[in-house]
Structures are given as C-alpha cells and as structure tokens.
ZATORKOL-607310 format. One record per residue (C-alpha): z, x, y. Coordinates in steps of 0.5 Angstrom, whole numbers, padded with zeros to 4 digits, always signed. Example, Ala and Ser with C-alpha at 12.3 -4.5 7.8 and 13.67 -1.06 7.14 Angstrom:
2
+0016+0025-0009;+0014+0027-0002;
//
This chain:
501
+0347+0130+0173;+0348+0131+0165;+0342+0131+0160;+0343+0124+0158;+0342+0122+0165;+0336+0126+0166;+0333+0123+0159;+0334+0116+0162;+0330+0118+0168;+0324+0121+0164;+0324+0115+0159;+0324+0110+0165;+0319+0114+0169;+0314+0115+0163;+0315+0108+0160;+0313+0105+0167;+0307+0110+0167;+0305+0108+0160;+0306+0100+0161;+0303+0100+0168;+0297+0105+0166;+0295+0108+0159;+0297+0101+0156;+0293+0097+0160;+0287+0101+0159;+0288+0102+0152;+0289+0095+0151;+0283+0093+0156;+0278+0097+0152;+0280+0094+0145;+0280+0087+0148;+0272+0089+0150;+0271+0088+0142;+0275+0082+0141;+0270+0077+0138;+0274+0071+0137;+0275+0070+0145;+0268+0071+0145;+0267+0065+0140;+0273+0061+0143;+0269+0061+0150;+0263+0059+0147;+0266+0053+0143;+0270+0051+0149;+0264+0051+0154;+0257+0050+0151;+0259+0043+0148;+0254+0039+0153;+0249+0045+0154;+0242+0043+0154;+0236+0048+0152;+0236+0052+0159;+0243+0053+0159;+0243+0056+0152;+0237+0060+0154;+0241+0063+0160;+0247+0064+0155;+0243+0067+0150;+0241+0072+0155;+0248+0074+0157;+0250+0074+0150;+0244+0080+0148;+0246+0084+0155;+0254+0084+0153;+0252+0086+0146;+0247+0091+0148;+0253+0094+0153;+0258+0094+0147;+0252+0098+0143;+0251+0103+0149;+0259+0104+0149;+0259+0106+0142;+0253+0110+0142;+0256+0114+0148;+0262+0115+0144;+0259+0117+0138;+0254+0122+0142;+0260+0125+0146;+0264+0126+0139;+0258+0130+0136;+0257+0134+0142;+0264+0136+0142;+0264+0138+0134;+0257+0142+0135;+0260+0146+0141;+0267+0147+0137;+0262+0149+0131;+0258+0154+0135;+0263+0157+0140;+0265+0164+0138;+0272+0166+0140;+0273+0173+0143;+0277+0175+0137;+0271+0173+0133;+0266+0178+0137;+0271+0184+0136;+0271+0183+0129;+0264+0182+0128;+0263+0189+0133;+0268+0192+0128;+0264+0190+0122;+0257+0193+0125;+0260+0199+0127;+0263+0200+0119;+0256+0198+0117;+0253+0204+0122;+0258+0209+0119;+0256+0207+0112;+0248+0207+0114;+0249+0214+0117;+0253+0217+0111;+0247+0214+0107;+0242+0218+0111;+0245+0224+0111;+0246+0224+0104;+0238+0222+0103;+0236+0228+0108;+0241+0233+0104;+0237+0231+0098;+0231+0232+0101;+0233+0239+0104;+0235+0241+0097;+0228+0239+0094;+0224+0244+0099;+0229+0250+0098;+0234+0250+0104;+0241+0252+0102;+0247+0252+0106;+0251+0258+0106;+0245+0263+0107;+0247+0270+0109;+0247+0272+0117;+0240+0271+0119;+0238+0266+0114;+0236+0260+0119;+0230+0265+0121;+0228+0265+0113;+0227+0258+0113;+0221+0259+0118;+0215+0263+0115;+0215+0271+0116;+0213+0273+0123;+0212+0266+0125;+0216+0263+0132;+0220+0257+0132;+0216+0255+0138;+0209+0255+0136;+0206+0252+0142;+0210+0257+0147;+0208+0263+0143;+0201+0261+0143;+0201+0262+0151;+0204+0269+0150;+0198+0271+0146;+0194+0268+0151;+0197+0271+0157;+0198+0278+0153;+0193+0281+0158;+0193+0276+0163;+0190+0279+0170;+0191+0275+0177;+0185+0272+0179;+0182+0272+0186;+0186+0267+0190;+0183+0263+0197;+0189+0265+0201;+0186+0265+0208;+0187+0257+0209;+0192+0254+0213;+0196+0247+0212;+0192+0243+0216;+0186+0246+0213;+0188+0245+0206;+0190+0237+0208;+0183+0236+0211;+0179+0240+0205;+0183+0236+0200;+0182+0229+0203;+0174+0231+0204;+0174+0233+0196;+0177+0227+0194;+0172+0223+0198;+0166+0226+0196;+0167+0229+0189;+0172+0224+0186;+0170+0217+0191;+0178+0217+0192;+0179+0215+0199;+0186+0217+0203;+0189+0216+0210;+0190+0223+0213;+0197+0221+0214;+0198+0220+0206;+0196+0227+0205;+0200+0230+0210;+0206+0226+0207;+0204+0229+0200;+0204+0236+0202;+0210+0236+0206;+0214+0233+0201;+0212+0239+0196;+0215+0243+0201;+0221+0239+0201;+0223+0238+0194;+0220+0239+0187;+0220+0231+0186;+0216+0226+0189;+0215+0219+0188;+0209+0215+0189;+0210+0208+0190;+0207+0201+0191;+0203+0196+0189;+0198+0197+0183;+0191+0200+0184;+0192+0204+0190;+0191+0210+0187;+0198+0213+0186;+0196+0217+0179;+0189+0219+0182;+0192+0222+0188;+0196+0228+0184;+0191+0228+0179;+0185+0229+0184;+0190+0234+0187;+0190+0238+0181;+0183+0238+0180;+0182+0241+0187;+0186+0247+0185;+0183+0248+0179;+0189+0247+0175;+0189+0239+0172;+0195+0236+0172;+0199+0234+0166;+0200+0227+0165;+0206+0225+0161;+0206+0217+0160;+0213+0215+0161;+0215+0210+0155;+0221+0205+0155;+0225+0208+0150;+0226+0215+0154;+0233+0216+0154;+0234+0223+0155;+0231+0230+0156;+0228+0231+0149;+0223+0226+0152;+0221+0232+0157;+0222+0238+0153;+0222+0236+0146;+0228+0238+0141;+0230+0243+0135;+0229+0240+0128;+0235+0243+0124;+0231+0242+0117;+0225+0245+0119;+0228+0250+0124;+0222+0249+0129;+0222+0246+0136;+0218+0240+0137;+0215+0242+0144;+0212+0237+0148;+0206+0238+0153;+0210+0238+0159;+0214+0244+0156;+0208+0248+0154;+0205+0247+0161;+0212+0249+0164;+0212+0255+0160;+0205+0257+0162;+0207+0256+0169;+0212+0262+0168;+0206+0267+0166;+0202+0266+0173;+0202+0264+0180;+0198+0258+0180;+0200+0251+0182;+0202+0246+0177;+0203+0238+0177;+0206+0234+0172;+0205+0227+0173;+0211+0222+0170;+0206+0216+0170;+0210+0209+0171;+0217+0213+0171;+0221+0207+0172;+0219+0204+0166;+0225+0207+0163;+0231+0209+0167;+0230+0215+0171;+0237+0218+0171;+0237+0218+0164;+0231+0222+0162;+0231+0226+0168;+0238+0227+0169;+0239+0234+0168;+0233+0236+0172;+0235+0233+0178;+0242+0237+0177;+0238+0243+0176;+0233+0243+0182;+0239+0242+0186;+0241+0249+0185;+0240+0253+0191;+0238+0259+0187;+0232+0259+0183;+0236+0264+0178;+0240+0258+0177;+0234+0253+0175;+0236+0254+0167;+0235+0250+0161;+0238+0251+0155;+0233+0249+0149;+0237+0252+0143;+0244+0255+0142;+0242+0262+0141;+0236+0267+0141;+0232+0269+0135;+0228+0276+0136;+0221+0272+0134;+0222+0267+0140;+0217+0267+0146;+0218+0272+0151;+0220+0268+0157;+0226+0265+0153;+0232+0269+0153;+0238+0267+0148;+0235+0260+0148;+0235+0259+0155;+0229+0258+0159;+0228+0259+0167;+0224+0253+0170;+0218+0255+0174;+0218+0255+0181;+0211+0253+0182;+0211+0246+0178;+0212+0240+0182;+0214+0233+0178;+0210+0227+0181;+0213+0220+0179;+0209+0214+0180;+0213+0207+0180;+0211+0200+0181;+0216+0195+0183;+0216+0189+0178;+0219+0185+0173;+0217+0190+0167;+0221+0196+0171;+0228+0199+0173;+0230+0200+0180;+0230+0207+0182;+0237+0209+0183;+0240+0212+0190;+0241+0218+0186;+0234+0219+0185;+0231+0217+0191;+0236+0222+0195;+0233+0228+0191;+0226+0226+0192;+0221+0224+0197;+0218+0217+0196;+0211+0216+0199;+0209+0209+0200;+0202+0207+0198;+0201+0200+0199;+0194+0199+0202;+0187+0201+0199;+0184+0207+0202;+0178+0205+0207;+0171+0209+0205;+0169+0214+0209;+0163+0220+0209;+0165+0227+0208;+0161+0233+0207;+0161+0236+0200;+0167+0240+0199;+0168+0246+0194;+0175+0247+0190;+0180+0251+0192;+0184+0256+0188;+0190+0258+0192;+0196+0261+0189;+0203+0259+0189;+0206+0265+0194;+0201+0263+0199;+0203+0256+0199;+0210+0257+0199;+0209+0262+0205;+0205+0257+0209;+0211+0252+0208;+0216+0258+0210;+0212+0259+0216;+0211+0252+0218;+0219+0251+0218;+0220+0257+0222;+0214+0255+0228;+0215+0248+0228;+0223+0247+0228;+0225+0240+0230;+0227+0240+0237;+0234+0240+0239;+0234+0234+0243;+0231+0230+0237;+0237+0233+0232;+0242+0231+0237;+0239+0224+0237;+0239+0224+0230;+0246+0226+0230;+0248+0220+0235;+0244+0215+0230;+0248+0218+0224;+0254+0215+0228;+0251+0209+0230;+0249+0207+0223;+0256+0209+0220;+0259+0204+0226;+0255+0198+0225;+0252+0199+0218;+0258+0203+0214;+0252+0208+0212;+0252+0216+0213;+0246+0220+0212;+0249+0226+0208;+0248+0233+0209;+0242+0233+0204;+0238+0228+0208;+0239+0232+0214;+0237+0239+0210;+0230+0235+0208;+0229+0233+0215;+0229+0240+0217;+0224+0242+0212;+0220+0236+0212;+0218+0235+0219;+0216+0242+0221;+0211+0242+0215;+0209+0235+0217;+0207+0238+0224;+0203+0244+0220;+0199+0239+0216;+0197+0235+0223;+0202+0230+0224;+0207+0229+0230;+0214+0231+0230;+0216+0224+0232;+0212+0221+0226;+0215+0225+0221;+0222+0223+0224;+0220+0216+0223;+0218+0217+0216;+0224+0220+0214;+0229+0216+0217;+0225+0210+0214;+0225+0212+0207;+0231+0216+0206;+0236+0212+0211;+0234+0205+0212;+0232+0204+0205;+0239+0204+0203;+0240+0197+0207;+0237+0194+0201;+0243+0195+0197;+0247+0192+0203;+0249+0184+0204;+0243+0183+0208;+0247+0177+0211;+0252+0181+0214;+0247+0186+0217;+0242+0181+0220;+0246+0181+0227;+0246+0188+0227;+0238+0189+0226;+0236+0187+0233;+0241+0192+0236;+0239+0198+0232;+0231+0196+0234;+0233+0196+0241;+0237+0203+0240;+0231+0206+0237;+0227+0204+0243;+0232+0207+0248;+0233+0214+0244;+0226+0215+0242;+0221+0211+0246;+0218+0204+0245;+0212+0206+0242;+0215+0211+0237;+0219+0210+0231;+0214+0204+0229;+0215+0205+0221;+0223+0204+0222;+0222+0198+0226;+0217+0195+0222;+0221+0196+0216;+0227+0192+0219;+0223+0187+0222;+0221+0186+0214;+0228+0186+0212;+0230+0180+0217;+0224+0176+0214;+0228+0176+0207;+0233+0171+0210;
//
C-alpha cells in the first residue's frame, strides 16, 4: 500500500468521524442559541393562542432562557477554574529553581553571619593566629572551660564514701519502695510495675514508661530518686531537640567555654561516687528520640564499659576537669535514663531501634490506694544493686525447657509472621526474667512480659489484614506450649489487635 492510498484511507476515516460525530455535536451546540428559529416557531404557532396558552408558553420560554444562561455560566465557570489552576500550578522545574534560589540566600546569609561574628570577636580582643596554647589564653588565667564540672571536682576533692544500707534483697527493695511511695508521697503502684521497673534497670540503661497521661509515669522515677536520697534529674525534652548537644551541651568557639547542661553535670558527678543516679527524659518522644539520643544508644550497646566514651571536645587542656581526659568522658555505669512517652498527635512514634535497646513499661491504669506503714529512705550503693542483679541472674536462670519453647516460638513467628527475635532480645530475656523473679515475680510472668512488649509489639508495623488469620493460631500455640492460664498479657494484646479491623 503506497502513501497516497494511506492518505486517502485516513481522509475517508477522519472525514466520516467528523461528519457523523464532531460536526453534529458542534452545530448542535450552536443551534441551541439560534434565536431566529425560536422566533419563527412562535410566530407560526401562537396566532390563535388565548391567555392560558400564552401563560404556559411564557413559562417554557423562561425555562429555556434559564437553561441557556446556566450553560453559559457553567462554561465560564470551567474556563475560570482552568485559568486559576494553570496560574497556581508549579512545575517541578519551578520548584528546583526556587530551592536553588533559597540555598543561594542561605549561603549568602551564612557568610554575612560569619562576617558579623568575626567583627565581634575582633572587638573583644580575640585574634586569629595565636601562638600554641593561645586558645587557653582566651579563658581567664586558672579558669576551666568546664565551669560546672570543675565545681564538682572542688566539691568532691575530699569526698569519703558514706555508710550504705547494703543488706537488703531485691524483693525487699521493691516492697520497701512501694511502701515509701504510698506512705510518704501518696503514689500508688501495683507490685508488678515496681518489679518491672527494677528488673528493667538490671537489663538496660534506658527504660521507657509509656501510657495515658496522668498515671504517674514521671512520678515513678522521681519518687525512686527521693527514696534513694538522690533526686532524679529531669530533662524536659523540647520539640527542637535534634542532636546530642541538647543532652551534653556544646563548646563555644568564640568564648572558648563549654556550655554544660544539667544532665552532663549530673553525669560527671556520678563518676565521683557510687550512688544511683536517674535522669528523666520527660516527654521523650515530643522530638525524635533517635536524633538526640542516637549516640547514647550506640555507646550503651558496647559490651565493655570502658568503651562507653563520649568525645566532648577535640583535645584536652591542662585545666580540664579531672575525669575528662584528652577531651573524652567515660559515661558512668551508675546512671540510668528513664524516658516518659505519651502516644498522641503531638508526639513522634518511637522507632524499633529505640525500643529494641530499651525496656518499655506500660502504665495505663491509675493506681489503687492502699495502706502502707511509714517507711524510711534507703541509701544503697550502685555496687550492691549490681551485685544483687548478678546474683539473681545466676540463681534464677530461665529454665532450659522454657528456653527451648522460646526458640521454637521464634521459628513459629518467623514462619507465620516473617519476624525474628534477634540475639539482643534473647540476651535481655535472660537478664530480665531472673531479676524479675528475684523481685517477687514468676518466671512465666516475666517471659510473658518480654514476649509481649519486645516481640509481639512489632506486629503493629505489619499489615494487620495480612496477619489477622494467623493471630488465633498463635494464641492457640501459646496455650499449648505454656498452658491455657499463662501468657495472658500476650493473649490480651493479640485479641486487642484483632479488634483494630
């Protein structure tokens, strides 16, 4: 088939399409506005009309006019919409150009800021190119760039360890604290919550108290600090927190001083004695935890405490505090971080990275009041508390039969839910459960808690519609392995998941 034949074929096809379709539609729309035909129709049919017929005709004429006006208005409305959308639409290239323009402005403003700061430094007498050791000359003679930490050195220069009450057991410790909180502070906690809190301290340096507002999440570690005669440090997390400087502070290059936070001051103080220190990260998820606490999460995972090192400044000065060597600071082993978290629209979800390294404790109910005798404060050392933890781990090891069941449960969850426990969770389980038993709990209750809050919690990140049919099977599997009356927290949690559909 040659080109002429193809051209004639397309002409015939498109011409028929135009004649039979588009042309008729076009001329039909034009014909709607042919007022001459309307006039001729009226002239030819209204010669003998009476009053009633004229009234009916007038109504029809008004309706037709209204329809024409509506069509015109609709067309105008569509055209205006199209013009407005076209005017407001931003092409990707426009966005790229706008971003480039903003970056250019940021660079220009940063250069202007540096110029102004340079003028300010020059005004107060700081000159570049000082001789070696010139940075120290920018701090007054004999002063430390760590002002608050140096005060701690002076305070503890002649420090002598006090007499500690190191004769108590973990169970007695939990009972005594619960009575103290009730009688002295009017705070009421279930024994299980206290056991979880203390056993969590044996497992990790980061605990997360979460639940509805007003259930005593912040009050629990606060009362614990008062009970141990060493009040907790409260760091109120702000939405702007994005890096570690919010916790430790930062070195000011212009004043050559380190702006220490209260958290850093307490951490440094903890290196001077064997007391138990708590730092409360209040409303910890109002900012991204994995941003401002990222370095701490990594360091506290190191197996040796000698590796718990923070680089505060690039190099050391002779006037630095005694426990800061070459600008480096070893985190104290006797300090715990207790985060409180609310789950609402004003907060961020806590990532798995944080949950895996922490012990979460759910406090979702208000404590029921009870009577307790007057209880004195307790003053125990970190050494004794750690010794109690180690003794509990040796004397209350998880039964081999239960470890075998946990291993089989791991295989079941991998097969049916595509999730695995991981070595970290198994290690935490072997540390947490023995201490939970020593605090007065049972082995199966401790296993139930760890499985629910460290493993099953991950189900929330899965497609619930996908796992719905598998939940009943897992509940039945737990009953077969551990007994119908056991693992109630896991079963209740999975039944709540089913209700989300």
